[in-house]
N, C-alpha and C positions, 0 to 999 in steps of 0.2 A: 578876213580877219584871222591873225596867228594867235597860237596858244600863248598865254602868259609864260614868263620864264619862272620855273619853281625855285625858290630859294635854297642855296646850299644846305642850310640846316635841316630843311624839310626832306631833302634828299639823304643827307647822313644819317638822319632819323630812322627813314625808311631802310636803309642798307644794313644797320644794326638789328632793326627788328626783323629783318628777311633772312639774315645770314648768320647771325650769332644767336639772338633771343629766338629766332624762328617762330614768331608770333604772327607774321602777315604772310601773305603769297609773294613769292619773289617776283611774281609779275607786275605786282604794284610798284615795286622798285625800278624794274626795266622802264615802266611806263612814265614814272616821274623823271628818269634819267634822261628820256629823249626829250623832255621839256625843260632840260636844266642847261647850264653851261658848266663846261668842266675846264680845268686849267692843266696846261703843260710846260713844263720847264723848258727854256730856250737858251741856246749859245748866245753869249754876249759878243760872240766873234762870227757873226754870219758870213757867208761865202759869197763873194762877189757875183758867183752866177746865179745865186737865188732870185726867183722873181718875188714880186711884192705879195704874191698869193700863197708862196710856199713858208711852212713853218720850220723853222730852223731847230728842230727838236733835238733838246739836250738828253741824251741817252742816260739811263741808270744801269747799276750793276746788279745782276740776280745772283742767287744764292751760290751758283757754281762759278761766278766769274764772267757769265755771259752778259753781253749787252742787252738792255731791255727798254722798252718804251713806258714811261711812267705817265699816267694820267692821274690827276687828284680831283677830288669834290671841292676843294677850297684851298686859298693860299696859305691858311692856318694850318691844315693838314699837310700841305707841301713842307713847310718849315718844320713841323713837330717830326715828320717822316724823315726827312734828309739832315735834319739838324744844322740847317744853314739857309740864309736867305737867298733864293735863286731869282734871276729873271724869269718871266713866264708869260705866257699869253693866254687869255680867256676866250674860249671858242664855243660855240653851240656843240652840245654833246653830239648829235647826229653828225654834224659837219667834221668834227674832229675824228669821231670814229671811221668816217669813210676815208678821211686822209691817211690814216694808219692802217686801213684794211689790208694793204698789200705790203706791209713791212715785213722785212726778213727777220725782224726780231719778235720776240715774244711780247705782247702788250698786257699790262697789268693796271687795274683800276684800284688806287689807294683812297681809302676812307678814313673816318675817324678811328681813334683807338689802334691804329695800324692794321686796320683790316684790310686784306689785299685780296683782290679778285684777279686771278690769272684767266685771260678771256682767250677762249678757242677762236680761231679764224673764222669758223662757221657762225659762231655766235655774233662777232664783231660785224660780219657781212649783213646779218639780219637787222642789228640795230642801225646800221648804216643806211638801211632801206627804209628806216622809220617805223620797223614793225616791232611788236613786244614779243619776245621769244619766249620759249618753253624749254630753257637749255636742260641738256642731259648731265649727268654727274661727269661724264667725261670733256663736256664743252666749259666746265667752270671749276675752278680749285679754289677754295677759300682757306687763306693761310693767316691767321691773327699774327701780326707781327711781335705783339707784346705776350704771346703764350709763355708759360712757364718754361724756363731753359736751366738745364742742369750742365754744369762746367767741370772740367777736371783735366788732368794730365793726359796726352795722346796714349791711347790704348791699342794703336796698331803701329806697324813698323813706318817709320817716316823717312830713314835714311836715304832711299832712292830719290825721293822728292826733294829732301834737303840739297842732296848733290846737285841735282838738276837746276834747283832755284839759285844756290851760290854762284853758279857759273853765269847765269841769266843777270844776277842782281850786280855782279862786278861790273857789267857793261851798263847798269842803268844808275848813274849817280845820284838819281832823286831818292833810291831806296837806302835808308839809312839802317834798318835793323828789320829783321823778320823772326818770328817765333810762332810756333805750333800750339794749338789748344784743342780739347775735344768737347764738343757740345752735343747735348742731346735734348730734343723736344718730341712734340707730338709727331715731327715728320721722321723722327727716328736719329741715331747718333751720327756723327760726321766730323771730320776735321775742320778746323777753323784757322786759317793762316791770318796773322795778325801781321802789320806792316806799319813801320814809323817812317814817314816819308819827309822830305826836306819841304815840300809844299804839301801839308797834309790836308789836301781838300778833295770834293768829289772829282773833280776833272783828272788831278794827279792819280788817285785810287783807280778811276776807271782805265786809265792808260796802262798802268801796271798790271791790273786784274786781266785785261784782254791777253796780255802777252803770257801771264801765269796760266790761265786757263788752257792755252794752246800747248805750253809747255808739260802740263800734268797728263795730257793724252797719252796713253799708252803705259803710264805708270801707276797712275790711280787706279785701284782694283776696280774691275766691271761691277757696276751697280752702287758703287760708292761716291759720294759727292763730297765737295770741299767749299766751305764759305770763305770769303775774303773780307776782311774789315780793317780799320785802322787801330792801332795798339791803344791809342789815347782816346777812344770812344767809351761807351757805356759799360765794357768789360775789362777796363784797364787794371782794376784790382784783381781781376780773375788771372790776366796774363801775367801779372807780377807774381801771384801765388803758385798757379798751376802750368805756366807756360814753358814750353821747351825751346828756349832760344837757340838758333843755328846760325844766324848770320849778323853780323854787325860790321858797319863800315869804319874803317881805322880813321 
C-alpha cells in the first residue's frame, strides 16, 4: 500500500512554517514533500528525439541571467511567480527530483508568497532516494521573492557593459530597448538590466538573458551580480523614474 498524496496546500503551509515563520522543524516539510506531487513547466515544442518518459523541462532564468530548473508546489504558485500561464506536468516529487538530480543547471523549489529554495545537489540526491534530509546551511538557500526591494539609479559605472550590450543588441532584432536600474534587498545591491522585447514573454527573455550573461563575463566586477527582467513588469514605474536607458532600436 502506497502513502497517500499530500495536498499542495498542506505542503505549502509547512513550507511557510518551516522556512519563514520557523515554527516547525524543516524535516516535517521534507517528509511531506516526498509524499506530494510537484509541478514543472514544460516546453510546448518538445523535441522529436524525446522519449515518452522524458520531461521537456522549460528552464527559467536566475538572478544573474543563468538558466535554472523551476519546480513549483502548485499550478497557482507557478502562475503567480512567472506571471503567465505555462504548460506544465504534475509529477510525484521523488520521481521529479530524481529526474533533475543530474541537471547541469541549478534547481529551485518555489512555493507560496514567492518563497524560493535553491537546492544543493547533495540535498536533491537524498530526496531522490526517498530519504528525509537534515540539510546544512550550505545545502539550502532561502530567498523570499517578495522581500522589500529598494530601487534607484545605477551607482556604479555601467559604460563598459552598455558598449558591449549595444553591439550585441544590434544583432538581436527582438531587443527594442534596454536600460539599467539599481536594486537592493536582503541579498545586497546589484544592477538590474531592463529589456523591452518584440515578443515580451519568458521564452524571449530566456534567450536574450543567456547571451547577456555570457557577454557580461570579464566586464562585471568580480563579486558583483546583475539581474535581468522585462521593463514592463512590476518595476515599470521604477524604470521610468530612475532607469538609465542606453539602447533603443530605431
